[in-house]
C-alpha positions as a printed NumPy array, in Angstrom:
array([[-31.119,  68.015,  26.518],
       [-30.694,  68.725,  22.848],
       [-33.337,  70.779,  21.05 ],
       [-34.893,  67.659,  19.539],
       [-35.982,  66.272,  22.945],
       [-35.581,  62.84 ,  24.542],
       [-38.328,  61.135,  22.548],
       [-36.785,  62.193,  19.25 ],
       [-33.294,  61.282,  20.465],
       [-34.504,  57.784,  21.28 ],
       [-36.105,  57.553,  17.842],
       [-32.826,  58.614,  16.269],
       [-30.932,  55.983,  18.24 ],
       [-33.367,  53.204,  17.327],
       [-33.147,  54.008,  13.635],
       [-29.358,  54.271,  13.561],
       [-27.572,  53.015,  16.682],
       [-23.888,  53.798,  16.742],
       [-22.922,  50.115,  16.989],
       [-24.952,  48.923,  13.969],
       [-22.389,  49.472,  11.231],
       [-22.349,  47.587,   7.963],
       [-18.567,  47.297,   8.11 ],
       [-17.381,  47.498,  11.712],
       [-13.742,  46.982,  10.735],
       [-13.705,  50.35 ,   8.974],
       [-14.705,  52.028,  12.222],
       [-11.74 ,  50.776,  14.192],
       [-10.988,  47.725,  16.338],
       [-12.776,  49.225,  19.355],
       [-16.234,  48.973,  17.777],
       [-15.558,  45.508,  16.413],
       [-14.488,  44.292,  19.858],
       [-17.494,  46.012,  21.456],
       [-19.848,  44.127,  19.167],
       [-18.103,  40.823,  19.842],
       [-18.374,  41.239,  23.607],
       [-21.959,  42.463,  23.441],
       [-23.036,  39.609,  21.193],
       [-21.629,  37.085,  23.676],
       [-23.751,  38.594,  26.457],
       [-26.871,  38.714,  24.302],
       [-26.435,  35.13 ,  23.076],
       [-26.177,  33.996,  26.687],
       [-29.487,  35.72 ,  27.439],
       [-31.249,  34.338,  24.378],
       [-29.966,  30.816,  25.069],
       [-31.177,  30.988,  28.664],
       [-34.551,  32.327,  27.532],
       [-35.111,  29.512,  25.048],
       [-34.215,  27.048,  27.816],
       [-36.81 ,  28.521,  30.173],
       [-39.384,  28.528,  27.37 ],
       [-39.05 ,  24.746,  27.154],
       [-39.05 ,  24.335,  30.925],
       [-42.272,  26.352,  31.298],
       [-44.293,  24.268,  28.854],
       [-46.312,  22.323,  31.432],
       [-47.159,  25.289,  33.644],
       [-50.883,  25.967,  33.872],
       [-50.558,  29.517,  32.528],
       [-48.817,  28.157,  29.428],
       [-51.547,  25.612,  28.739],
       [-54.335,  28.137,  29.25 ],
       [-52.739,  30.748,  27.02 ],
       [-51.862,  28.234,  24.308],
       [-55.476,  27.085,  24.112],
       [-56.749,  30.66 ,  23.977],
       [-54.296,  31.74 ,  21.284],
       [-54.971,  28.671,  19.148],
       [-58.629,  29.697,  19.04 ],
       [-57.616,  33.151,  17.799],
       [-55.699,  31.778,  14.835],
       [-57.58 ,  32.236,  11.533],
       [-58.96 ,  29.037,  10.038],
       [-58.547,  29.846,   6.345],
       [-57.117,  33.292,   5.818],
       [-53.462,  34.024,   6.728],
       [-52.98 ,  36.438,   9.6  ],
       [-52.132,  39.911,   8.31 ],
       [-48.894,  40.902,   9.937],
       [-46.754,  44.001,   9.628],
       [-46.214,  43.996,   5.877],
       [-47.146,  41.862,   2.922],
       [-43.635,  40.482,   2.408],
       [-43.416,  39.079,   5.927],
       [-44.028,  35.509,   6.98 ],
       [-47.354,  35.11 ,   8.739],
       [-46.202,  32.497,  11.257],
       [-43.439,  32.031,  13.831],
       [-42.428,  28.955,  15.842],
       [-43.53 ,  28.061,  19.35 ],
       [-40.834,  25.403,  19.844],
       [-41.975,  24.243,  23.282],
       [-45.272,  23.114,  21.748],
       [-43.739,  22.006,  18.446],
       [-45.996,  24.261,  16.408],
       [-46.348,  27.674,  14.814],
       [-48.74 ,  30.528,  15.51 ],
       [-49.165,  33.979,  14.075],
       [-46.072,  36.065,  14.797],
       [-47.921,  38.172,  17.372],
       [-49.312,  35.168,  19.25 ],
       [-46.075,  33.181,  19.02 ],
       [-44.114,  36.029,  20.594],
       [-46.778,  36.487,  23.289],
       [-46.792,  32.79 ,  24.185],
       [-43.014,  32.299,  24.029],
       [-42.447,  35.202,  26.415],
       [-45.054,  33.891,  28.851],
       [-43.494,  30.422,  28.673],
       [-40.05 ,  31.839,  29.385],
       [-41.274,  33.714,  32.454],
       [-43.673,  31.053,  33.772],
       [-41.122,  29.507,  36.146],
       [-39.374,  32.783,  37.045],
       [-36.13 ,  31.121,  35.989],
       [-35.114,  33.586,  33.266],
       [-32.254,  36.081,  33.388],
       [-32.152,  39.376,  35.28 ],
       [-30.824,  42.909,  34.679],
       [-32.05 ,  46.508,  34.724],
       [-34.479,  45.851,  37.623],
       [-36.286,  43.277,  35.508],
       [-36.003,  40.424,  33.022],
       [-34.773,  41.827,  29.692],
       [-34.27 ,  38.641,  27.697],
       [-37.687,  37.121,  28.333],
       [-39.335,  40.019,  26.527],
       [-36.636,  41.113,  24.068],
       [-35.757,  37.538,  23.08 ],
       [-39.206,  36.295,  21.999],
       [-39.896,  39.626,  20.291],
       [-36.765,  39.704,  18.141],
       [-36.811,  35.961,  17.365],
       [-40.444,  35.992,  16.211],
       [-40.167,  39.168,  14.154],
       [-36.763,  38.19 ,  12.736],
       [-38.421,  34.94 ,  11.652],
       [-41.202,  36.925,   9.992],
       [-38.708,  39.072,   8.113],
       [-36.278,  36.247,   7.353],
       [-33.606,  38.307,   9.128],
       [-30.169,  37.024,  10.04 ],
       [-28.943,  36.067,  13.475],
       [-26.728,  39.139,  13.469],
       [-29.718,  41.419,  12.878],
       [-31.596,  39.76 ,  15.735],
       [-28.641,  40.367,  18.057],
       [-28.434,  44.014,  17.018],
       [-32.158,  44.534,  17.586],
       [-31.973,  42.98 ,  21.056],
       [-29.075,  45.328,  21.831],
       [-31.144,  48.346,  20.759],
       [-33.996,  47.277,  23.04 ],
       [-31.633,  46.725,  25.967],
       [-30.093,  50.191,  25.573],
       [-33.494,  51.906,  25.414],
       [-34.551,  50.043,  28.574],
       [-31.306,  51.101,  30.294],
       [-31.768,  54.698,  29.178],
       [-35.249,  54.906,  30.701],
       [-34.342,  53.09 ,  33.915],
       [-31.215,  55.17 ,  34.438],
       [-33.297,  58.332,  34.691],
       [-35.255,  57.12 ,  37.718],
       [-33.969,  57.545,  41.275],
       [-36.383,  55.182,  43.043],
       [-37.322,  51.488,  42.687],
       [-40.374,  51.015,  40.482],
       [-41.383,  47.932,  42.474],
       [-42.201,  50.039,  45.546],
       [-44.785,  51.94 ,  43.509],
       [-46.276,  48.636,  42.359],
       [-44.879,  48.667,  38.817],
       [-43.518,  45.51 ,  37.184],
       [-40.541,  46.912,  35.211],
       [-40.34 ,  43.884,  32.91 ],
       [-43.835,  44.627,  31.668],
       [-43.703,  48.432,  31.827],
       [-40.21 ,  49.322,  30.575],
       [-40.123,  46.086,  28.596],
       [-43.004,  47.174,  26.365],
       [-41.118,  50.264,  25.201],
       [-37.812,  48.38 ,  24.896],
       [-39.41 ,  45.631,  22.795],
       [-41.068,  48.188,  20.556],
       [-37.649,  49.775,  20.007],
       [-36.128,  46.402,  19.115],
       [-38.887,  45.565,  16.636],
       [-38.727,  49.037,  15.071],
       [-35.01 ,  48.51 ,  14.57 ],
       [-35.592,  45.136,  12.926],
       [-37.929,  46.863,  10.492],
       [-35.316,  49.562,   9.91 ],
       [-37.868,  52.293,  10.589],
       [-36.627,  55.849,  10.296],
       [-36.172,  58.11 ,  13.318],
       [-39.586,  59.751,  13.019],
       [-41.507,  56.464,  12.802],
       [-39.391,  54.927,  15.583],
       [-40.319,  57.84 ,  17.843],
       [-44.   ,  57.241,  17.139],
       [-43.573,  53.525,  17.848],
       [-42.071,  53.92 ,  21.324],
       [-44.42 ,  56.785,  22.176],
       [-47.413,  54.644,  21.277],
       [-45.94 ,  51.657,  23.142],
       [-45.62 ,  53.83 ,  26.259],
       [-49.408,  54.207,  26.306],
       [-49.786,  50.426,  26.033],
       [-47.406,  49.561,  28.89 ],
       [-48.633,  48.134,  32.188],
       [-47.907,  45.471,  34.795],
       [-48.296,  45.265,  38.568],
       [-46.241,  43.69 ,  41.353],
       [-49.509,  42.918,  43.152],
       [-49.847,  40.059,  40.655],
       [-46.502,  38.494,  41.575],
       [-47.08 ,  34.925,  42.69 ],
       [-49.928,  34.411,  40.241],
       [-50.317,  33.397,  36.6  ],
       [-50.675,  37.048,  35.73 ],
       [-46.983,  37.792,  36.291],
       [-45.641,  35.78 ,  33.321],
       [-48.644,  36.849,  31.255],
       [-47.638,  40.476,  31.884],
       [-44.284,  39.769,  30.233],
       [-45.995,  38.16 ,  27.251],
       [-48.427,  41.018,  26.924],
       [-45.525,  43.493,  26.907],
       [-44.155,  41.699,  23.849],
       [-47.443,  41.55 ,  21.958],
       [-48.225,  45.198,  22.748],
       [-44.786,  46.2  ,  21.477],
       [-45.288,  44.356,  18.194],
       [-48.753,  45.848,  17.84 ],
       [-47.343,  49.357,  18.383],
       [-45.109,  48.846,  15.337],
       [-48.036,  47.437,  13.395],
       [-50.195,  50.459,  14.24 ],
       [-47.516,  52.933,  13.166],
       [-46.841,  51.089,   9.91 ],
       [-50.548,  51.343,   9.198],
       [-50.614,  55.095,   9.748],
       [-51.206,  55.641,  13.458],
       [-49.214,  58.42 ,  15.115],
       [-48.449,  59.458,  18.702],
       [-47.172,  62.527,  20.537],
       [-43.613,  63.673,  19.845],
       [-42.716,  64.324,  23.507],
       [-43.976,  61.324,  25.464],
       [-40.781,  60.718,  27.449],
       [-39.624,  64.232,  28.362],
       [-43.069,  65.678,  29.111],
       [-44.187,  66.256,  32.711],
       [-47.428,  64.596,  31.64 ],
       [-45.534,  61.781,  29.948],
       [-44.479,  58.212,  30.549],
       [-41.442,  58.613,  32.81 ],
       [-42.991,  61.183,  35.117],
       [-46.281,  59.275,  35.287],
       [-44.714,  56.015,  36.465],
       [-42.059,  57.617,  38.699],
       [-42.537,  56.525,  42.339],
       [-41.748,  59.987,  43.768],
       [-41.364,  62.198,  40.71 ],
       [-37.582,  62.271,  41.023],
       [-36.952,  61.351,  37.422],
       [-34.529,  63.05 ,  35.046],
       [-36.454,  64.564,  32.147],
       [-33.756,  67.037,  31.127],
       [-30.554,  65.183,  30.265],
       [-29.695,  64.126,  26.762],
       [-29.864,  60.453,  25.825],
       [-26.661,  58.627,  26.75 ],
       [-27.474,  55.758,  24.398],
       [-26.675,  57.955,  21.399],
       [-22.964,  57.45 ,  21.975],
       [-22.436,  54.779,  24.643],
       [-23.49 ,  51.251,  25.576],
       [-24.779,  50.141,  28.971],
       [-24.863,  46.446,  28.054],
       [-21.175,  45.762,  28.674],
       [-21.394,  47.259,  32.187],
       [-24.799,  46.05 ,  33.397],
       [-24.745,  42.779,  31.416],
       [-27.082,  39.907,  32.376],
       [-27.373,  37.729,  35.466],
       [-28.354,  34.073,  35.037],
       [-30.584,  32.552,  37.693],
       [-29.469,  29.475,  39.589],
       [-32.838,  29.033,  41.28 ],
       [-36.362,  29.146,  39.765],
       [-37.516,  31.844,  42.166],
       [-37.734,  35.601,  42.405],
       [-34.188,  36.952,  42.134],
       [-34.667,  38.94 ,  45.335],
       [-34.24 ,  35.706,  47.316],
       [-31.082,  34.405,  45.644],
       [-28.454,  35.965,  47.909],
       [-30.169,  34.579,  50.99 ],
       [-30.458,  31.141,  49.362],
       [-26.719,  31.191,  48.688],
       [-26.101,  32.183,  52.31 ],
       [-28.17 ,  29.306,  53.685],
       [-26.669,  26.713,  51.32 ],
       [-23.133,  27.886,  52.098],
       [-23.855,  27.66 ,  55.837],
       [-25.129,  24.089,  55.49 ],
       [-22.074,  23.061,  53.484],
       [-19.677,  24.671,  55.947],
       [-21.309,  23.562,  59.215],
       [-23.142,  20.366,  58.244],
       [-26.348,  20.936,  60.246],
       [-29.816,  19.611,  59.347],
       [-33.169,  21.353,  59.069],
       [-34.364,  19.865,  62.367],
       [-31.43 ,  21.559,  64.098],
       [-32.706,  25.027,  63.213],
       [-34.522,  27.114,  65.821],
       [-35.001,  30.198,  63.703],
       [-33.558,  32.142,  60.785],
       [-33.318,  35.899,  60.348],
       [-32.7  ,  37.384,  56.901],
       [-31.956,  40.995,  55.959],
       [-33.057,  42.3  ,  52.547],
       [-34.022,  45.644,  50.978],
       [-37.533,  47.135,  50.912],
       [-38.057,  46.665,  47.173],
       [-37.005,  43.02 ,  47.495],
       [-39.451,  42.553,  50.37 ],
       [-42.239,  44.065,  48.268],
       [-41.647,  41.311,  45.691],
       [-41.203,  38.5  ,  48.24 ],
       [-44.736,  39.128,  49.364],
       [-45.866,  35.674,  50.553],
       [-44.697,  34.748,  54.077],
       [-46.654,  31.461,  54.17 ],
       [-47.361,  30.374,  50.578],
       [-49.91 ,  27.679,  49.866],
       [-48.905,  26.804,  46.329],
       [-45.845,  26.82 ,  44.083],
       [-46.702,  30.093,  42.354],
       [-46.86 ,  31.91 ,  45.668],
       [-43.714,  30.129,  46.877],
       [-41.666,  31.665,  44.062],
       [-42.199,  34.995,  45.815],
       [-41.535,  33.899,  49.382],
       [-38.228,  34.334,  51.179],
       [-39.588,  32.076,  53.912],
       [-40.063,  29.269,  51.401],
       [-36.638,  29.873,  49.872],
       [-35.008,  29.415,  53.274],
       [-37.137,  26.398,  54.228],
       [-36.479,  24.665,  50.899],
       [-32.741,  25.298,  51.198],
       [-32.697,  23.839,  54.705],
       [-34.717,  20.758,  53.79 ],
       [-33.145,  19.712,  50.498],
       [-29.832,  21.602,  50.306],
       [-30.974,  23.006,  46.965],
       [-33.76 ,  25.041,  45.358],
       [-34.621,  23.479,  42.021],
       [-37.548,  22.829,  39.711],
       [-38.158,  19.57 ,  41.578],
       [-39.144,  21.422,  44.761],
       [-41.307,  24.101,  43.172],
       [-44.58 ,  22.202,  43.277],
       [-47.696,  22.44 ,  45.422],
       [-47.057,  19.153,  47.2  ],
       [-43.647,  20.204,  48.469],
       [-44.901,  23.642,  49.491],
       [-47.743,  22.116,  51.532],
       [-45.605,  19.581,  53.386],
       [-45.907,  19.934,  57.143],
       [-42.144,  20.323,  57.507],
       [-42.053,  23.058,  54.858],
       [-44.889,  24.982,  56.471],
       [-43.352,  24.7  ,  59.944],
       [-39.902,  25.8  ,  58.805],
       [-41.311,  28.837,  57.023],
       [-42.766,  30.018,  60.319],
       [-39.275,  30.089,  61.821],
       [-38.023,  32.655,  59.305],
       [-38.083,  36.368,  60.092],
       [-37.409,  39.026,  57.474],
       [-35.716,  42.307,  58.414],
       [-35.51 ,  45.358,  56.136],
       [-32.273,  47.251,  55.515],
       [-32.328,  50.724,  53.974],
       [-29.237,  50.471,  51.793],
       [-29.352,  50.696,  48.001],
       [-27.258,  48.851,  45.444],
       [-25.651,  51.411,  43.11 ],
       [-25.882,  48.941,  40.213],
       [-29.588,  48.147,  40.63 ],
       [-31.778,  50.182,  43.031],
       [-34.258,  47.298,  43.326],
       [-31.764,  45.594,  45.674],
       [-30.056,  46.426,  48.941],
       [-26.297,  46.813,  48.87 ],
       [-25.935,  43.502,  50.725],
       [-28.194,  40.744,  52.034],
       [-27.417,  38.729,  55.131],
       [-28.737,  35.632,  56.921],
       [-28.373,  34.521,  60.544],
       [-29.215,  30.919,  61.509],
       [-29.669,  29.874,  65.148],
       [-29.322,  26.172,  65.958],
       [-30.833,  24.326,  68.898],
       [-27.37 ,  23.804,  70.427],
       [-27.013,  27.58 ,  70.81 ],
       [-24.677,  28.087,  67.84 ],
       [-25.395,  31.075,  65.595],
       [-24.212,  31.022,  61.987],
       [-23.862,  34.423,  60.358],
       [-23.385,  34.637,  56.606],
       [-22.027,  38.16 ,  56.827],
       [-22.751,  40.586,  54.007],
       [-23.585,  38.879,  50.708],
       [-22.908,  41.168,  47.766],
       [-23.74 ,  39.099,  44.672],
       [-25.524,  35.77 ,  44.202],
       [-23.924,  33.055,  42.13 ],
       [-24.727,  33.591,  38.471],
       [-24.776,  37.363,  38.824],
       [-23.06 ,  39.367,  36.111],
       [-20.338,  40.143,  38.661],
       [-20.111,  36.532,  39.839],
       [-20.752,  34.721,  36.545],
       [-21.29 ,  31.051,  35.874],
       [-18.896,  29.012,  33.819],
       [-19.816,  28.186,  30.25 ],
       [-20.278,  24.578,  31.29 ],
       [-22.732,  25.573,  34.045],
       [-24.717,  27.646,  31.545],
       [-24.846,  24.703,  29.161],
       [-25.934,  22.375,  31.956],
       [-28.846,  24.654,  32.871],
       [-29.909,  24.749,  29.219],
       [-29.892,  20.959,  28.928],
       [-31.693,  20.474,  32.246],
       [-34.442,  22.882,  31.175],
       [-34.824,  21.078,  27.853],
       [-35.084,  17.76 ,  29.668],
       [-37.6  ,  19.188,  32.153],
       [-39.747,  20.42 ,  29.27 ],
       [-39.34 ,  17.087,  27.465],
       [-37.817,  18.732,  24.4  ],
       [-36.923,  15.892,  22.065],
       [-33.645,  14.06 ,  22.77 ],
       [-30.294,  15.184,  24.135],
       [-28.7  ,  15.337,  20.693],
       [-31.312,  17.782,  19.392],
       [-30.924,  19.88 ,  22.541],
       [-27.179,  20.054,  21.94 ],
       [-27.706,  21.026,  18.308],
       [-30.044,  23.84 ,  19.322],
       [-27.589,  24.991,  21.995],
       [-24.844,  25.201,  19.374],
       [-27.03 ,  27.275,  17.042],
       [-27.962,  29.678,  19.819],
       [-24.392,  30.141,  20.988],
       [-23.298,  30.873,  17.403],
       [-26.361,  32.886,  16.447],
       [-24.412,  35.549,  14.56 ],
       [-23.492,  32.889,  11.987],
       [-27.109,  32.121,  11.019],
       [-28.005,  33.661,   7.673],
       [-31.678,  33.277,   8.587],
       [-33.377,  32.963,  11.967],
       [-35.797,  30.601,  10.232],
       [-33.132,  27.894,  10.473],
       [-32.851,  28.194,  14.286],
       [-35.591,  25.73 ,  15.217],
       [-35.485,  23.648,  12.031],
       [-33.5  ,  20.437,  11.659]])
């Protein structure tokens, strides 16, 4: 660790990341190519997040939160945001309206996470918190698409830096990394958008660390997506507080009484090493994984295994005697509902994932409703699924086992073994085609009844060429 300490190193990175250069060409082709590749990954995440924001519009948590936040909006006086030059409002495109920047970011994040269909990386869901934060604040500041992409990148790297210091899965302690690490990462992204200096950036993330929370016990309830939204609003408020004079400790991340040690499952966290993000990027290695199924990502490998078995062997759900699935302990802690009684619970049920796959040969938004979950056939099939725990750890993401596996026994005595399943389809190491990504975007827009197909295509084009926008304010305008 350098003499300045981890907290100060992170503040230095946020204020002047090595990849944010005004003229990348003067710093060699390597940096220019790095930015190009990174921007493609980030645009994919932002595009997928906007899609899931539209798709989540009719979820009960979205309606409740929208009504609450509307009541908080001032009737006559503009909402005071971070500085007097900033816009006071930001779009909530799924509802075709605008709210104060803080409330818009809060609601958009909750919308994007409401169906658990948003992207995955770093033991959580980076884009559903970083995306709404940078888009809302960039709108407030009239920032360019390029600046929004850079700020997202800063937040991602801070998240990766913090996660990479921990040896054990946060989920097993009960922490929701999207809400906990995401609060600090979002605060870093917003501080970067405001071009805060290193000292103020350190105060921002240190203050955000005291505002971070989120529990896995609330998975399968409305609280889970709300936790993501609250991470975003707390992050923006941390910047607001610092800009208005509030200060925090200068050693929140390296201290034994600080953030990382406090949330560490077993105290095996690295508080000594220097910050890797000062000179290297994690984004191009860890990247983002795009979900193919609107369920907890911990179930996706098993879903793939069941669907592949059906396609290869052609059996029907009534032919199945029982199914055994092997997953890791952190995955099992998230898939906490063996016999769900509603769609929210079903999103965190491996038993439902298997039953749905067997019944419909797919797991889509059409099946994630209370009626389907409560069908007699669904409930009976779920009882035939047994979950086994394997004690291996994925070196890329400790929240997952190295492999998952599924074994299906049919009533004719045949056993179908998936073998070890390393990556689900859509994973960063088994990526979707560009056409498949576009199809998911359009399907989500249709599901959320976002205007017509032509407008959806126009928005898709803007998102996938975000670096060309001179102002984020043109993203959701005609």
